[in-house]
C-alpha positions in Angstrom: 0.0 0.1 0.6 1.1 3.5 -0.2 2.9 4.9 2.5 2.1 8.4 4.0 5.3 9.9 5.0 4.7 13.3 6.0 2.8 16.5 5.2 4.2 20.7 4.5 2.4 23.7 4.8 4.0 26.6 2.6 3.2 30.3 1.7 2.3 30.6 -2.9 2.8 34.2 -2.4 4.0 35.0 -7.1 6.5 37.3 -5.2 8.1 34.5 -4.2 8.4 33.0 -7.6 9.6 36.2 -8.5 12.0 36.6 -6.2 13.7 33.0 -7.2 13.5 33.8 -10.6 15.1 37.2 -10.4 17.7 35.1 -7.6 17.1 37.2 -4.9 17.0 34.7 -2.3 20.1 36.9 -0.3 18.7 39.6 -0.3 18.4 41.6 2.9 14.4 41.4 2.8 14.2 37.8 1.4 17.0 35.9 3.2 14.5 35.8 6.2 12.3 33.7 4.4 14.4 31.6 2.5 16.7 30.7 5.5 13.4 29.4 7.2 13.2 26.7 4.3 16.9 25.0 4.3 15.4 22.3 7.2 12.4 21.5 4.8 14.9 21.1 2.0 16.9 18.4 4.4 14.1 16.4 5.4 13.0 15.8 1.9 16.5 15.0 1.1 16.1 12.3 3.4 12.5 11.3 3.1 12.2 11.6 -1.0 8.9 11.2 -1.6 7.7 9.8 -5.6 4.4 12.0 -5.0 3.2 14.9 -3.7 -0.8 15.3 -3.2 -0.8 19.5 -3.6 -4.0 21.7 -1.7 -4.3 24.7 -2.9 -6.3 27.4 -4.8 -6.7 28.8 -8.3 -6.2 32.3 -8.8 -7.9 32.7 -12.3 -5.5 30.7 -14.5 -7.5 27.5 -15.0 -10.6 28.6 -13.1 -12.6 32.0 -12.7 -15.7 33.3 -11.3 -18.0 32.7 -13.9 -16.8 28.9 -13.4 -15.3 28.0 -9.9 -15.7 24.3 -8.7 -15.8 23.6 -4.8 -13.4 20.9 -5.4 -11.4 19.9 -8.2 -8.9 17.5 -8.5 -6.6 16.8 -11.7 -6.7 13.8 -13.4 -3.2 14.1 -15.7 0.4 12.8 -16.5 1.1 16.5 -16.9 0.3 19.7 -15.5 0.9 22.8 -17.6 2.3 25.8 -16.1 0.9 29.8 -18.2 1.6 33.2 -17.9 -0.8 34.8 -15.1 0.3 38.3 -15.5 2.8 38.6 -12.3 5.5 38.7 -14.2 6.9 34.8 -13.4 8.6 33.0 -16.1 6.7 29.8 -17.4 7.9 26.9 -16.6 8.0 23.7 -17.7 5.1 21.1 -16.8 5.1 19.3 -14.1 4.6 15.9 -13.8 1.4 13.9 -12.7 0.2 10.1 -12.5 -3.0 10.0 -14.1 -3.7 6.2 -12.1 -2.8 7.4 -8.9 -5.2 10.3 -9.5 -8.1 8.3 -10.4 -7.9 6.1 -7.9 -8.0 9.0 -5.0 -11.2 10.8 -7.9 -13.0 7.0 -7.5 -12.7 7.2 -3.9 -13.9 10.3 -3.5 -17.2 10.0 -5.6 -17.8 6.4 -3.9 -17.7 8.8 -0.4 -20.1 11.2 -1.6 -17.6 14.2 -2.7 -19.0 15.7 -5.7 -15.6 17.0 -7.4 -14.7 18.3 -10.6 -12.5 15.7 -12.9 -9.8 17.4 -14.7 -8.0 15.9 -17.3 -6.1 18.8 -18.5 -5.5 21.2 -16.0 -3.3 24.0 -15.7 -1.6 25.1 -12.3 -0.7 28.9 -10.8 1.4 30.0 -8.7 -0.6 28.2 -5.9 1.3 24.7 -7.0 4.7 26.2 -8.8 5.6 28.9 -6.1 5.6 25.6 -3.5 7.7 23.3 -5.9 10.0 25.5 -6.6 10.4 26.9 -3.3 10.8 22.6 -1.7 13.3 21.8 -5.3 15.4 24.6 -5.7 17.8 22.9 -7.1 18.1 20.3 -10.0 17.1 17.1 -8.2 14.0 15.7 -9.3 10.4 16.7 -7.9 7.8 14.5 -6.9 5.1 13.5 -9.4 2.2 15.8 -8.4 -1.4 15.5 -7.4 -2.9 19.1 -7.7 -6.5 19.3 -5.6 -7.8 23.2 -6.0 -10.2 24.7 -3.0 -12.3 27.2 -3.7 -11.0 30.2 -1.5 -12.1 32.7 -3.8 -15.6 32.9 -4.8 -18.3 32.8 -2.0 -19.9 30.3 -0.4 -16.9 28.7 0.3 -16.6 25.4 1.6 -16.6 24.5 5.4 -12.8 24.3 7.1 -14.7 21.3 8.3 -15.7 20.1 4.7 -12.1 20.4 3.8 -11.0 18.2 6.3 -13.9 15.8 5.8 -12.1 16.0 2.1 -8.6 15.8 3.1 -9.9 12.5 5.6 -11.0 10.8 2.5 -7.8 11.4 0.3 -5.7 10.3 3.1 -7.8 7.0 2.8 -7.9 6.7 -0.4 -3.8 6.9 -0.6 -3.5 4.4 2.2 -5.7 2.3 -0.2 -3.5 2.4 -3.5 -1.8 -0.6 -4.3 1.7 0.6 -4.5 4.8 1.4 -2.7 4.5 5.1 -3.4 5.7 6.9 -0.9 3.1 10.4 -0.5 4.0 13.9 0.6 0.7 15.9 1.2 1.0 20.3 0.8 -1.6 22.7 2.1 -0.1 25.7 0.5 -1.4 29.5 0.8 -1.8 32.1 3.6 -1.6 33.2 6.3 -3.0 35.8 7.0 -3.4 38.6 4.3 -5.7 41.0 2.8 -5.0 42.6 -0.6 -8.0 44.5 -1.0 -10.7 47.0 0.9 -10.1 49.0 3.9 -8.4 46.1 5.4 -5.7 45.4 2.8 -2.1 44.9 4.3 -3.9 43.4 7.6 -2.1 40.4 9.3 -3.3 38.3 12.5 0.3 37.2 13.7 -1.9 35.8 16.6 -4.1 34.0 15.2 -1.7 32.8 12.7 0.7 31.7 15.3 -2.6 29.5 17.3 -3.1 28.3 13.4 0.2 26.8 13.5 -0.2 25.7 16.6 -3.4 23.8 15.7 -2.7 22.3 12.7 0.0 20.0 14.8 -1.9 19.3 18.0 -5.8 20.1 17.6 -6.6 20.2 13.6 -10.5 20.0 15.1 -9.9 22.9 16.5 -9.8 24.8 13.1 -12.9 23.2 11.5 -15.1 24.9 14.2 -14.5 28.2 12.6 -16.8 29.5 10.2 -16.0 31.1 6.3 -17.2 34.7 7.8 -15.4 34.2 11.4 -12.1 32.8 9.0 -12.4 35.9 7.1 -12.7 38.5 9.6 -9.2 36.4 11.3 -7.5 36.0 9.0 -8.1 38.1 6.0 -10.4 37.9 2.5 -7.0 35.6 1.0 -6.4 34.4 4.6 -9.1 31.8 4.2 -6.5 29.8 2.0 -5.9 27.9 5.6 -8.7 25.7 4.1 -5.9 24.3 1.9 -3.8 23.5 5.2 -6.7 22.2 7.4 -7.5 19.7 3.9 -4.3 19.0 4.1 -3.7 17.9 7.9 -6.9 15.8 7.4 -5.2 13.5 5.5 -2.8 12.7 8.3 -4.8 10.2 10.3 -3.1 9.6 14.2 -0.7 11.7 15.9 1.6 13.8 14.0 5.4 15.1 14.9 6.0 18.8 14.0 9.9 18.3 12.5 9.9 22.2 11.6 8.8 25.9 11.6 9.5 29.1 10.5 7.0 32.0 10.6 8.1 35.2 9.0 5.7 38.4 8.1 5.6 40.2 6.1 6.0 38.9 2.4 4.6 40.7 0.3 1.9 41.8 2.7 1.7 38.4 3.6 2.2 36.3 6.8 5.2 33.9 5.1 4.7 30.3 7.1 6.2 26.8 6.4 5.4 23.8 8.7 6.8 20.6 7.9 5.4 17.4 9.9 5.3 13.4 9.7 3.2 10.3 11.3 4.8 10.1 14.7 5.3 6.3 13.8 8.0 7.9 11.1 9.7 10.4 13.3 10.4 7.3 16.4 11.7 5.5 13.0 13.8 7.9 11.9 15.5 8.7 15.3 16.1 5.0 15.8 
């Protein structure tokens, strides 16, 4: 059976991708942010995932306000990147695994999740920035399975529903007949608001509470309504829903391997966490 080896949460701000493309990692503004990722790189070099399931939110590249699925799952062997208008370079396509994707999709449908299945899917900075951050060198990236969650067009899915989506994805991974080592990514956030009277809003207290709860009490996050999340994290800070779905994949206790929080990065609270199942952490420590 496939093995879930851990999870990573990371911001996906397009300005990060621009900084990478223009080699600003050591500039005074960016260095404290990028330095936080070195421990994640070391962990990834050790655990070597074969597949990364990426919970993210599309920003208008693949879906727009006229057609915004609540949950959309990729079912392709390749996912292309296109020009989003942020000044980011268009990257080469990312490899997928259609057979693995269809096994997840079939399980989700069997468990009453009405999803949009995408046999062709363009991925934006919500996917490309995390992958570039986490695999910055020439080392091969894992294949990906992108799962898009609507955090843009209201009504949004509840945090509880997103957590249950993650649980169903986790069950599907563990039932998949393969020895694949699967990493789960939750991307976006943390608190930020890019428009309106609260533009530039960041809530450090809430962010740190979220990071603690993601590890120790994820159910606490499912008790927030969407309006409460908007109030506490900002209109774009509802991307925490991607983190909640990611955490639902990990059944049982988890161990925090590393975390990093830096404010601000492009008017956003930048955050990174690395977690793994407690049993794996004990094996690695032995």
